[in-house]
C-alpha positions as CSV (number, residue, x, y, z in Angstrom):
1,X,0.0,0.0,0.0
2,X,1.4,3.4,-0.8
3,X,2.6,5.6,2.0
4,X,0.9,8.8,3.1
5,X,3.6,10.9,1.4
6,X,3.0,9.2,-1.9
7,X,-0.8,10.0,-1.6
8,X,0.0,13.6,-0.7
9,X,2.3,13.8,-3.8
10,X,-0.5,12.3,-5.9
11,X,-3.1,14.7,-4.8
12,X,-0.7,17.7,-5.2
13,X,-0.1,16.5,-8.8
14,X,-3.7,16.2,-9.5
15,X,-4.2,19.8,-8.1
16,X,-1.4,21.2,-10.4
17,X,-2.8,19.5,-13.4
18,X,-6.3,20.7,-12.7
19,X,-4.9,24.3,-12.1
20,X,-3.1,24.2,-15.4
21,X,-6.2,23.0,-17.2
22,X,-8.3,25.7,-15.6
23,X,-5.7,28.4,-16.6
24,X,-5.5,27.1,-20.1
25,X,-9.3,26.7,-20.6
26,X,-11.1,28.7,-17.9
27,X,-14.7,27.7,-17.2
28,X,-14.9,27.8,-13.4
29,X,-15.1,24.0,-13.0
30,X,-11.7,22.3,-13.0
31,X,-10.3,24.7,-10.4
32,X,-12.7,23.1,-7.9
33,X,-10.9,19.7,-8.6
34,X,-7.6,21.5,-7.7
35,X,-9.1,22.8,-4.4
36,X,-10.5,19.3,-3.5
37,X,-7.1,17.8,-4.4
38,X,-5.2,20.3,-2.1
39,X,-7.8,19.5,0.7
40,X,-7.1,15.7,0.2
41,X,-3.3,16.3,0.1
42,X,-3.6,18.2,3.4
43,X,-5.4,15.2,4.9
44,X,-2.7,12.9,3.5
45,X,0.1,15.2,5.0
46,X,-1.7,14.9,8.4
47,X,-1.6,11.0,8.1
48,X,-5.3,10.4,7.6
49,X,-6.3,7.4,5.7
50,X,-7.3,7.3,2.1
51,X,-11.1,7.2,2.9
52,X,-10.7,10.5,4.8
53,X,-8.7,12.0,1.9
54,X,-11.4,10.9,-0.6
55,X,-14.1,12.4,1.8
56,X,-12.2,15.7,2.1
57,X,-11.9,15.9,-1.7
58,X,-15.5,15.3,-2.3
59,X,-16.6,17.8,0.4
60,X,-14.3,20.5,-1.0
61,X,-15.3,20.0,-4.5
62,X,-19.0,20.0,-3.6
63,X,-18.7,23.1,-1.5
64,X,-16.8,24.8,-4.3
65,X,-19.5,24.0,-6.8
66,X,-22.4,24.8,-4.5
67,X,-21.1,28.0,-2.9
68,X,-18.3,29.7,-5.0
69,X,-19.1,28.8,-8.5
70,X,-22.5,30.6,-8.5
71,X,-21.0,33.7,-7.1
72,X,-18.1,33.6,-9.5
73,X,-20.4,33.1,-12.4
74,X,-22.7,36.0,-11.3
75,X,-19.8,38.3,-11.2
76,X,-18.8,37.4,-14.6
77,X,-22.2,37.4,-16.3
78,X,-23.5,40.4,-14.3
79,X,-23.0,44.0,-15.0
80,X,-19.6,43.9,-13.4
81,X,-18.4,41.6,-16.4
82,X,-16.6,42.7,-19.4
83,X,-18.9,44.8,-21.7
84,X,-19.3,43.7,-25.2
85,X,-18.0,45.7,-28.2
86,X,-21.6,46.9,-29.0
87,X,-22.3,47.9,-25.5
88,X,-19.5,50.6,-25.8
89,X,-21.3,52.1,-28.7
90,X,-24.6,52.8,-26.9
91,X,-25.2,56.7,-27.0
92,X,-22.7,57.3,-29.6
93,X,-23.6,58.9,-32.9
94,X,-23.0,57.8,-36.5
95,X,-24.3,58.1,-40.1
96,X,-26.3,55.7,-42.2
97,X,-24.3,54.2,-45.1
98,X,-27.0,51.8,-46.5
99,X,-30.7,52.5,-46.3
100,X,-32.2,51.2,-43.1
101,X,-35.7,49.7,-43.8
102,X,-37.9,49.1,-40.8
103,X,-39.9,46.3,-42.3
104,X,-36.8,44.3,-43.3
105,X,-34.7,45.4,-40.4
106,X,-31.5,45.8,-42.5
107,X,-29.1,48.6,-43.1
108,X,-25.6,49.7,-42.3
109,X,-24.1,52.5,-40.3
110,X,-20.6,53.9,-39.5
111,X,-20.1,54.6,-35.7
112,X,-16.8,55.7,-34.6
113,X,-15.2,54.7,-37.9
114,X,-16.5,51.2,-37.9
115,X,-19.1,49.6,-40.1
116,X,-22.0,48.0,-38.3
117,X,-25.2,46.3,-39.3
118,X,-28.2,48.3,-37.9
119,X,-32.0,48.4,-37.6
120,X,-34.5,51.1,-36.7
121,X,-38.1,51.4,-36.0
122,X,-38.5,53.9,-38.9
123,X,-36.9,53.9,-42.3
124,X,-33.7,55.9,-42.5
125,X,-32.0,56.9,-45.8
126,X,-28.3,57.0,-46.5
127,X,-26.7,60.2,-44.8
128,X,-29.1,60.3,-42.0
129,X,-27.4,61.1,-38.6
130,X,-28.2,58.4,-36.1
131,X,-27.8,57.6,-32.4
132,X,-27.2,54.1,-31.1
133,X,-29.8,53.3,-28.5
134,X,-29.1,49.6,-28.1
135,X,-27.8,46.4,-29.5
136,X,-28.9,42.9,-30.3
137,X,-25.6,40.9,-30.6
138,X,-23.7,42.6,-33.3
139,X,-26.7,44.6,-34.8
140,X,-27.0,48.1,-33.5
141,X,-30.5,49.6,-32.8
142,X,-30.6,53.1,-33.8
143,X,-32.7,56.1,-34.1
144,X,-32.4,59.5,-35.8
145,X,-30.0,61.8,-33.9
């Protein structure tokens, strides 16, 4: 049977691998494996048996998923997250470069030197000054300025 030191080494190795995967492909899941493995390594270092180590691992991973993950995901997806490219354009002014037809919902505008697909509630001809009032994905919602 492996010694407690080798179990601690195995758990630390698992923690390092999980941490590397989390940094390489972040999605707030694998990091909890690393946290659980560190808890299990601590139990092994303190000479607890394999059953206690596995229990520590399961408890740490479960607590991470149940308590920390929802909070982290809320911070990322909430208003404190990184704004999209279109969010930064809301309130800015531009000009219509291809007629915006309200029925079809198609048209193009230039805002801050960039070409964007746009739609408006009313038809807007080429040359009309517009103001960005919202965005749906990469399509700007505009109104006359």
